[in-house]
C-alpha positions, 0 to 999 in steps of 0.5 A, spaced: 299 053 620 306 051 618 308 059 619 306 058 626 310 052 627 316 055 624 315 061 629 315 056 634 321 052 632 325 059 632 322 061 638 325 055 642 331 055 638 332 062 640 331 061 647 336 055 647 341 060 644 340 065 650 340 059 655 347 057 652 350 064 653 350 063 661 358 061 660 359 067 655 364 073 658 358 078 656 352 074 657 347 079 659 348 082 652 348 076 648 342 073 652 338 079 651 339 079 643 337 072 643 331 073 648 329 079 643 329 074 637 325 069 641 320 074 644 319 077 637 318 070 634 314 068 639 309 073 639 308 073 632 305 066 633 299 070 635 300 076 630 302 081 635 308 083 632 307 089 627 311 088 620 315 095 621 318 092 628 320 085 625 323 089 619 327 093 625 329 087 628 332 084 622 335 090 620 339 091 627 341 084 627 344 084 620 347 091 621 350 088 628 353 082 624 356 086 619 359 090 624 362 085 628 364 080 622 372 079 623 377 082 619 380 076 618 375 069 618 379 064 621 373 059 622 368 058 628 371 051 630 376 050 635 379 054 641 378 061 642 384 063 646 388 068 642 384 068 637 378 073 638 376 073 630 373 066 632 369 069 637 367 075 633 365 070 627 361 066 632 357 072 634 356 074 627 353 068 625 348 068 631 346 074 629 345 072 622 341 066 624 336 071 628 335 075 622 334 069 618 329 067 623 325 073 624 325 074 616 322 067 615 317 068 620 315 075 617 315 073 610 310 068 611 306 072 615 299 073 612 298 080 609 
């Protein structure tokens, strides 16, 4: 029962993340990334996501987070003007949250 509640929680979180991407310079990419995570966690409430698909999503999110991680970490707070590493760090952390949410829901799934 609590697995479904956790899956619903991540579903709502990822929907909110997707909605917050509207003012991003590239909203289609990031809203889509969060919507895929929302779809996978939402469908997992009804056990409609095969484990291999969930693990593929986790791997993809982790891979992109590593690829986008900035060479120099300057934090995630403050303005991004002239500091693209802040935006890259924020994007990477968002992808890590997606991977974490999918992993939690997948690991809690009954075998």
